[in-house]
N, C-alpha and C positions, 0 to 999 in steps of 0.2 A: 508595549518598544521601551526599551535601556538603551537610553542616550541615541536615539533613531532607529534602532538596530532590532528590531521581530528576536526576541528571546524565549527557550520557555525555561521557566523557573517556574522553583518549587515552594512550597508556603513559606519556609525561613527568606527564602531569596529575596520572596517577592516583599515580605515584610520590610525585609534588609533596606530595600530599594524607597519604598513610603518612607524610613522611616530619615532617609539620608534625604528625599525628598520635602520632608517637615523641616528638617535644617536646616535645607538651602531657604526656605523661607522663612524662616524664623530669622538668618545670618541678614537677608534682604531688609523683610521688615524692621527689624531692630537699627540696620543702617542708616533705614529712609531716616524711622523718626530721630536717631541722632542728629544726623544733615541736618532735620528743620528745629531739633531744640536748640540746636547752636547758632543757626540765624536766627530765632528770634533772643538764645540770651546777649548775643550782641547789639540788637536792636535795642531790646533792655539800659544796657551797658551804655550805651551814648542817651537815652533817654536819661540816666540818673547822673550823669555830667552836666547834664544840659539843665536839671534841677540844681543842680549844687550850685552854677554858677549862672544862673536864671536870669539874674539885670545884666551881666555880661552879653549872654546870649542876645537877649531883647534887640540890646544898644546895638549888637553888629546885625544883628538883622536891618534895625531901624535905619545904620547908615550904609547897606549896599544899594546899587543900582539895581540890579533884577534879580531873581529866585537863584540864577545859576551863579552869582558873585556873591551869594549871601550862600551860599553852597559852600562853594570854595571860600570863604572867607571863617567860615567856620570848622573848619579841615584843619587851615592851618591856627587860627589859633588853640585850639582845642584840642589837636590831633584826633579828630574823629577821619571814620573811614566815609566813604560816598554814597557808603548806603544807611551810616549811620547819622549823619547831615541832611539826608533828604526825609529820614523819620521823623527827624526834630523841627523841620521845614514843616511837613504833614500835621503834625503833633495841633490835636485844638486848643487852647487859652484854659479849657476848662480842667486839662490835669496838671496846669500848673497850683490847681490845691493842695493842700494839706492832704487831704483825704486822699485825692489819684495818689499822690506823691508816695505815699502807704503801699494801693493797694500793686503799684507797678518794683518798688522794693520786694512786696511779699510776692510776685510774679519771677523776680532775676532770683531770689533764692531757691523756688520750685523746681526751677530750668536748669540753675546750678544741679542740685537733688538728682535731676529727672538724666541730666546730662554723663553722670555720674553714674546710674545705675544702669543706663544703656549703655556702657564705653566697658563697665565689668559682665553685662550679661556676651559682649563680644569676647571678651577675654576667655569667661568659664565655661566650657565644655560642660561640666559637671552643671550647670545652670542653665544652659540652653533645654538637653533634656531635663531639664524637673518640670523648667517649663512650656515640652511639648505634650506630657507625661498630666500635668493638670491638663492643658488644653485637651485633650482627648479625653481626661474623668467627665470634663462638664460638657466635651459633647456626649457622651456616653448616659449621662443623668440625663443630658435634656434630647435624645433623641433614641435609645435604647430600648429593646425589649428583649425576650427573653430569646435563648439560643436556638436555632433552626434544626443544628444537627450537635452529630455526637461524637468528641475525640476522646479514642479508644488509643492506646500504649502498644498495640498488637502492628504491629505495618504488614502487611499487603501488596503484593506488583498489581497493578491497575493495569487492562488492557482494553481499546477499545470491542472487543469481544466482550467484557460484562452490561455493557449498555447494550448489544444485538439481538436478538431475541432468538431462539432458538428455533423454527420451523425448515419445513421440508417443502425443495421447493426444485423445478422438474431445469435440470441441468443438458445442456445442448450443444456439441461441438460439433461446427463445421465437416467437411473434407478440406475446405484449403484452412484452418486452424481460426475460426473464427466460434468462438463464445462467447456463454450469455444464459443468464439463469430468470426463473418468473414462479411464481408460485406454483404451486400444486394442485393448486383451486383453480388455474386458467385450465384447467381438462378435466372433460368429465365424461360417464361414461355412456356408451353412444348401444342402440341396439344393432343389431346385424343389418346389412344394406343400406348405414345411416353415410353420414357425407366427411364424417370427420373435421375437425378443425386447419386452423392453417397452424403448422408449428414453427415454422423459422420462414425471413424474408430473406434469401437466395439469389443471388446470380446464379445466372442460366447456366453456367458452369459450377457450381456448388450446388451443395447439398445439403444436406440432417445425415451426417458419419452415425453420433453417438447420441442419446440422449438414458437418459437416468434419475433417475428420487436421490437425495441427497440432500444432509442435513446443511444448515447455512454455518452451523460448527466444524466441519470435516474440512479434511484433505483429500485435495488434488495432487497425486503427485505426477510429476510430469518429468521424460527423460530427453534425453537429448543425442543424439547419434556419435559421439563424442565422449558419451559414456559419465554425462554430469545427470543430478537430480535436484528440482526447485521442485520450492511445495506453494501451493495457492489456497488458502481459506476460500470455500464457496461462495463466504457471504462479502469475498472481493472479487466475482465476476459479478462486471456491470450489468444492473438487471433489468431486461426490456421487457419487452410487449412478443407475446407469440410472433407478432409478421417482422419484427427486428433482426436483421441482417447479426449483430450481436458487436465485439470486439476482439481484435487479432489477439491470440494467446502471448504472442512473443511481445506485444506492449503491456501485458503488464506478469510479464519475468522481466530478472534481472541477470539475462543469458548474453551469452555471446553474439554478436550478430554470424556469423559463422555455425554455428551449431541451428540445427534441425530438429525440432520435435521428432521425435521418433515413436512415442509411445505414451500411455497415463494409466494411473489407475488412479479407481474411488479406494478413500480408506477412511471408516470411521474410527478405529482406533488401532493404535501401533505395537497388536497382537504381538506376543512370543509363539505363539501358534496356527501364527500364518507366512507364509513365504513370499517371497519373490524372487521369480525366475526369470532369468536374461539368454536372448541368445544374438550372440554375435554373426555377423558376418562371414564372418570365419570359422564355423563352428564350434565356438567354445560356447557353454554353458554354466550356469552359475546360479547358486541358490542361497539365497540370503535369508533370515527372519527376518520377519519386518518391524520387529521394534528398535533393529539396528535402525531406522530409518526414519525417528521416532523425534530424532534431535535436531529441530526447524532450526534452519539458517536461513537468512535474508538470500545472500548472493549465492547459495546453492550446496552441493559436496558432491566429490565422485561417488558414482554410483557404483561401478567397476574400473578396472584398471587393466584396461584395451593395451592387447600389442602393436607394434608398428602398423600401420596399413587397413589396422581393422574397425569395423563401427557397430557400434548398435542397432539393430536392428527390431528388438521385439523384448516386451516387460509383460510377465502375469504374474499375478496374486493366487497361489496355490492353497490347499489344507495340511499340504506337506505329503502328500500319501495319492497324489493325482499321475495318469499316463500324461506323456509328453508324447508332441509327434513336430519331431524336424522336416522345412521342405527343401528342397535343392532347386535351384535353377539348371540341374539339366535331368531334372525328373527325378530324382529320388528323392526316400522316404523315409525315418527311421522311427520305430513306434519305442518308449522307454518311461521305466516309471520314477517318478524324477525320486524316489529311493536310493538310487542309484547315484544318484549328487548329491554330495555331501555337500552340510552346511560351512560357508563362506562367512569372510570375515567381510566387511562394507567395500573395501578397496581391494579383495583378491582380487586374480584372475579369472580363476575359472578353469575348467578341465575341457577336453576336448567332450562335444558332444552328438560330432556325425563327421564320420572322416570322409572329406570331401576331394574330389576328382580335378586334375586340369582345369584349369578356368571355372571350378563350381564356383556356385558362393550360395549360402544361405536366404531363401525371400522368406520364411512363415517362421511361426511357433504356436503350437497349439496345447492347449489342455483341455483333456478331454473330458469333460462334464457328465456327459447323457450320452446314450448309444444310439447315435445323430450317424450322418452321414459328414464324409471328409470330397469337400470340392475340389478342385486343381484349375487353375486357368491360364494357357500358353498366349504368348503378344499374338500370336496369329491367329486369336480370338475361339480358337479350340476350349474343350470342358468339359470336366466329365463330375459327374457323381462316384464315389467306392464307399456302399457299406464302410463302417468302422472294424470291421473286423476280421478282412479284407487282410490289414495290415497286424501283424503279429509281433506280439510283443518280446523287446533282444533284449541289451544289454549297449547302452551308453557306448558312442565311440566307434561305429561302425560303420559299415558304407551303407546300411540301407535295402530298402526296396525300390525296384520301379513302377510306380503313383501314376505317372505320366509319360511315354514316348514321346521325344523332343526329337521330332526330325523336319527336315530343313522345311517341311510341306507345315506346321505345328508351330515351329519356333520352340524356342527356352520355356520354361516353366515361371512364371509371375507373379504368382498367385496360389497360396493351399487356406483354406481356411473353413467349419466346421460353422452346418447347414441345416437348416431345416425346413419343410416346405413352403408352410409363411415368411418364411425369409426373403428380403427382395437382392437384388445385385444392381450398383449404377456401372458401368461399364463407360473409362475416358478414352478416345484413342489420341494420338500422337497427331490427328487434323483436326481434335478436337470436336470430333463428335460422342456426344451424350445419350447414352440407349440403358435403359431401367428393362432389369428381367425380373423375370419371377423366377425363384430358382423348384416349384414344382411343377416348371416347366422341363428341366434336364433330369430326364431319367438313372435310374443307379442303374452301374454297370459296373465290370469287372477292373481289379485294380490295373489288369500290365494292358490296357490298350490305351488309342490317341485321345477316346471320346468323339461327342461332335462339334460341331458350327455353332457357338452360340452367339455371332454377332459375325456378321458378313461384310469383309475391311478390302479397301482397296490393295494395290497389287503397291505399295509404297507405304502402306497405311499398317498400324501395326497398334495392338491398346500398349497405352501408357501409365494407367493405371484400373483396380478395381474395388471398389466395396461392398461390404454387405450393410446395408441399411432397414430401416423398420418400416413395416407395411402400417399403414395406419392403423389398422387392428388390433397390432402391438403394442404400437406410440399409446392405444386406449389403458389398453392392462397394464405399461409400464407405470402409468399416472395410476394406478389405485393400488401399488403395490405398497 
């Protein structure tokens, strides 16, 4: 505390405040001693006056009616103060001897010298600093021991991360945006048929959507629909038990209330051979080298310059040579290699990824990493899996091919994702129904079909959201990576 206010100080500032404190203590102590010495000198002066006029003093006292009268008469006759007169009346007769007189005179001389010395200290800052130095040296001599730290001249910035152990942790993010971490040792490998362990404490309408292993020194980049990017160190994520719900991501980031998180990317290092590919609702695609996002700022940065009315919907990390698939609400999908998208600066707008029809918009972006299947789901509860090879590679900017026929019966396409047999889906409807569906129950079909019913809905109900989640077997595998 500095003058009652909390303040962060460096070593030099701390020492200066300590020195100022010692100076204040010394001044107050010296003033106290000076006041006491001056009071004593005043009394001694009265004693000396009384001893110089001892016969008259005794006679005055004898003729006085009482103590108060004697005190008053002494004050008038010898020009004494009330304090001096009272001290004379209180003085013992033994102090009238010649030896006692010598002691009083010597004490008076020493007191006058002390007063002069104390006044000199109060007038001279140099003297006060010398006294502080001498006192500190005396304390050092009496209580000092060998230095326990090493003073070096090279200065390096110190951060909280320097004292946080680097270790692998499991990070989970729920569908409703709750995040937590816990030690990777909390998961153990189980044999087939094992019951697994509880991976999250979530409400009935929430579930774990993402789970991965990360180091406590890694970053997670969060992207919002307004094109902003925010950083979060893994060690800044609250640690919680496996059964705990975690903490809302929005409470950990300094973002605007109106911004919605639409994507995140876990980053080990901001390398020059990795890229971030972004897709917007209006069909724009943009690729930027990952290292462009390495200048961490607490308040976030602009990740993409959005056109008026556009929204950032997805961000993926790539190796620079992956195939990309963009899917639209009207059931179209286009596949092209990311080399068809030139590397751009961080604040660039991007280029056209897909040509949209009237009223159409992008609903998903995939990075093809495996030779697996693509799942599409419509708002009326229909879905299908198609072989990735059914989507021929073309150039960006085209309309794409039909991935699902969006009729009044099946509704518009709301989701596009790459899946394998062991994946599981969680489907949420506008009426609040939550269904868990295994991907292996959906057979692979031709690309240009309407698909099969994934969930049976009431006439006035529709799918609000769908997410790919991890099965218990996959959770065990991830925890061992």
